N, C-alpha and C positions, 0 to 999 in steps of 0.2 A: 504493499500500500504506499502511495506517495505521501510525503510529509505535508500536512495541512498548511504550512507556511511557505510553500513553494513560491507564490508570487512575491513574497518579501525577500526570499533569497535571490530571486531574479533582479531585484532592485540593485544588488551589489554590482551587477554588470554596469549600470549607469553611473554608480559612484566611482567605480574604477576608471572609467573612461568618459569624463565629463566633456560636454561639448566645448570646444575651444576655438572653433572657426575653421579648423583644417579637417576635422573628422565628421562633418555633418552626415554623410551618407551612412557611415557605420553607426553613429549615434541614433539617428532616426530609426534605423532598423532595429537596434536594441530597444529603443523606447517602445516601438510597436510590439515587440515581443513581450515586454513586461506588461503593457497595457492589455494585450490580448489575454494573457494569463489571468488578469484581473477583471476581464470582460468589460473593459473601459476603452478599447481602441477606437471605437466610433466617435469619441469625443474629439479626436484629431481632425476628423473629416466632416463633422457636422457641427454647425454652430448651435449654441443653446437656443431654445425657442424664445419668441418674444414673451415679455412678461404679460400674463393674463390681466384683463381688466379687473377692477375691484369687484364687479358684480359677477365675475366668472364662477362656475361651479367649484366647489372645493376640491373635486378630483383633478380638475385642470390645474388649480393652484398648487396642489401637492405634487403633481407631476413636474411642474416648473421648478419647485423648491428642490426636488430630488435631482433634477438635471443640473441646477446651480451648485448643489453640494458635490455631485460627482465631478463637475467641471473644476470646482475649487481644488479638489484633491489632484486632479490631473495636472492643472496648471501649476500647482505648488511642486509637484514631482518634476515637471519640465524645468522650472526655475532652479530647483535644488541640484539638478544634474547638469549644470553648465557653469562655466567659469564666471567669475564675478562681473567682468566688464560686459558680458552678454546679458547677465541678469539685470544689470542696471539699465540696459537699453530696452528691455521688455517688461520690466516690473512696473507697468503703469495701469494695473488693473485690467490687463488683457485676459480675455478668456482663452482657454487651451487652443481652440481652433484658430483664433486670431494670432496667437503666438506662432503656430506652426505655418500659417500663411506668411507672417513676417519673416520667420526664419528661411522659408523657401525662397523668398525674394532676396534675402541677403546672401544665400549660398546657392 
């Protein structure tokens, strides 16, 4: 039986080889592996939905909140696994999808 903390063990891949500007292809490949194991890879390719209106059903509001919570986790992982100078360029309340778009444009 596989260890239950496998996704957390995979995170060490990203800690070992932080994004530094010269290793983007390898870094994004490893990031996708880690997020796939956590079932959160879609956050890189799909923007979070628009915030529901105040009078929206509770289910819609809950779905939005869950999407924001997952996005926060993914965006923090992205930032934590890159060199400081790149963190400073992207740490402007970006969502994960926007960070990946910006990084794709940079590299």
